[in-house]
C-alpha positions in Angstrom: 84.3 114.5 86.5 86.7 111.8 88.2 85.7 109.3 91.0 88.3 108.4 93.8 88.3 104.8 94.3 90.1 102.1 96.6 90.9 98.8 94.9 91.3 96.1 97.4 93.3 93.0 96.2 92.6 89.5 97.8 95.1 87.2 99.0 98.4 88.7 97.2 101.9 89.2 98.8 101.2 86.4 101.6 104.2 84.4 102.7 105.7 84.7 99.2 102.7 83.6 97.3 101.1 85.8 94.5 103.8 88.2 94.6 102.4 91.7 93.3 104.9 94.3 93.8 103.0 97.6 94.6 105.1 99.5 91.9 103.8 97.2 89.4 100.1 97.5 90.6 100.6 101.3 90.3 101.7 100.6 86.6 98.8 98.2 85.9 96.6 101.2 87.1 98.1 103.6 85.0 97.9 101.7 81.8 94.4 101.1 82.4 94.1 105.0 82.2 93.4 105.6 85.9 95.2 108.7 87.3 96.4 110.0 91.0 97.4 106.4 91.8 98.9 105.5 95.4 99.4 102.3 97.3 99.3 101.5 100.9 101.7 98.7 102.6 102.2 95.4 100.5 98.8 93.7 100.9 96.8 95.1 97.9 95.6 98.6 98.6 95.5 101.1 95.9 93.6 104.4 95.4 93.1 106.0 92.1 90.9 108.4 90.1 88.9 107.1 87.2 86.1 108.6 84.7 84.3 105.3 85.0 81.2 105.2 87.5 81.1 101.2 87.7 82.8 99.5 90.5 82.4 96.1 88.9 83.6 96.8 85.7 86.8 98.4 87.4 87.2 95.5 89.4 86.9 93.3 86.2 89.4 95.0 84.4 91.8 95.3 87.2 91.6 91.2 87.6 92.2 90.7 83.9 95.0 93.1 83.5 96.8 91.6 86.9 96.2 88.1 85.3 98.0 89.1 82.3 100.6 90.7 83.9 101.4 88.0 86.7 99.9 85.0 85.0 97.7 84.3 88.1 94.1 85.3 89.4 93.8 88.0 91.8 90.3 88.7 93.5 89.7 92.4 93.4 87.0 94.6 94.9 86.9 98.6 93.7 84.8 101.0 96.1 84.5 104.6 95.9 86.1 106.8 98.6 82.4 107.8 99.9 81.6 104.0 100.2 84.6 103.2 102.3 83.9 106.4 104.9 80.3 105.2 104.8 81.4 102.0 106.1 83.8 103.3 108.6 80.9 105.8 109.9 78.6 102.9 110.5 80.8 100.7 112.4 78.8 99.1 115.2 81.9 98.5 117.3 83.6 101.9 119.3 86.5 101.9 117.0 88.2 104.9 118.6 88.4 102.8 121.8 89.9 99.8 120.2 93.4 98.9 118.7 93.6 98.3 114.8 94.3 94.7 115.3 91.0 94.2 117.0 88.7 95.4 114.6 88.5 94.3 111.2 86.1 94.9 108.0 85.7 92.4 105.4 84.6 93.8 102.1 82.4 91.5 99.7 81.9 92.2 95.7 78.0 92.1 96.4 75.3 92.2 99.0 75.3 89.3 101.5 72.3 87.7 103.0 72.2 87.4 106.7 70.9 83.6 106.1 74.6 82.9 105.1 75.8 83.5 108.5 72.8 82.1 110.4 74.0 78.9 111.2 76.8 80.3 113.3 76.4 80.4 116.7 77.9 83.8 118.0 77.3 83.5 121.6 79.7 80.6 121.4 82.4 82.8 120.2 82.2 85.7 122.7 83.8 88.2 123.3 84.3 88.0 119.6 81.5 89.6 117.5 80.6 90.4 114.1 77.7 92.5 112.3 76.9 92.6 108.6 76.6 95.9 106.9 76.8 97.0 103.4 78.5 94.7 101.4 80.8 93.9 104.2 81.3 92.4 107.6 82.5 94.1 110.7 84.3 92.1 112.9 85.7 92.5 116.4 88.4 90.2 117.9 90.1 91.4 120.9 92.8 89.0 120.9 93.6 89.8 117.1 92.6 88.0 114.0 95.4 85.4 114.3 93.8 83.8 117.5 89.9 84.3 116.5 87.9 81.2 116.4 85.5 83.3 115.0 87.2 84.6 112.2 88.0 80.8 111.4 84.4 80.0 111.4 83.3 83.1 109.1 85.9 82.0 106.3 84.5 78.6 105.9 83.3 77.7 102.6 79.5 77.8 103.7 79.9 81.4 104.6 82.3 82.7 101.7 81.0 80.4 98.8 80.7 82.2 95.6 81.8 85.5 96.9 85.2 87.7 96.5 85.9 88.8 100.2 89.0 90.4 101.6 89.6 91.6 105.0 91.3 94.7 106.5 92.5 95.9 109.8 90.8 99.2 111.4 94.3 101.1 110.7 94.0 100.3 107.2 90.3 100.7 106.8 91.0 104.1 108.2 94.1 105.0 106.0 92.0 104.1 103.1 89.4 106.7 103.8 91.9 109.2 104.3 93.6 108.4 101.1 90.2 108.5 99.3 89.1 111.9 100.5 88.5 114.2 97.4 
């Protein structure tokens, strides 16, 4: 039996850096033996089916294949469709009432201890807010990510050191949930 996954690539196709055409990403996934492959947007979102049940191995294989193909490193996070749906369902913010640009999810490659973010003064960033979830962080930014002081603080090395992390807006989160439904 196969499982439907999403691959979330970090930091590609941003201002012309680390260019990975989606057709080539689909080709790489096919060469790795995956099926039912599709991509969403140009920011490194792909869905596929695999016989494997090891998300970490799937991510490592994709990272290795992308490095061989393009000559640069790309951090990858691979998650099941069921996980993505659970993350969406567990959102602590009123997603249905917000614009997609106001709500984001940062996916981490492993569980993150809340102590990592304890030094942040959440009150100083209101009305912006964040909450940790299962290998993710929910971020509410009413004026969008580009103007967010909280997002900037969350991205500092103290908070992200040693992690692979990649962020998607709520519209993309919802689309990936839809695309990974079995």
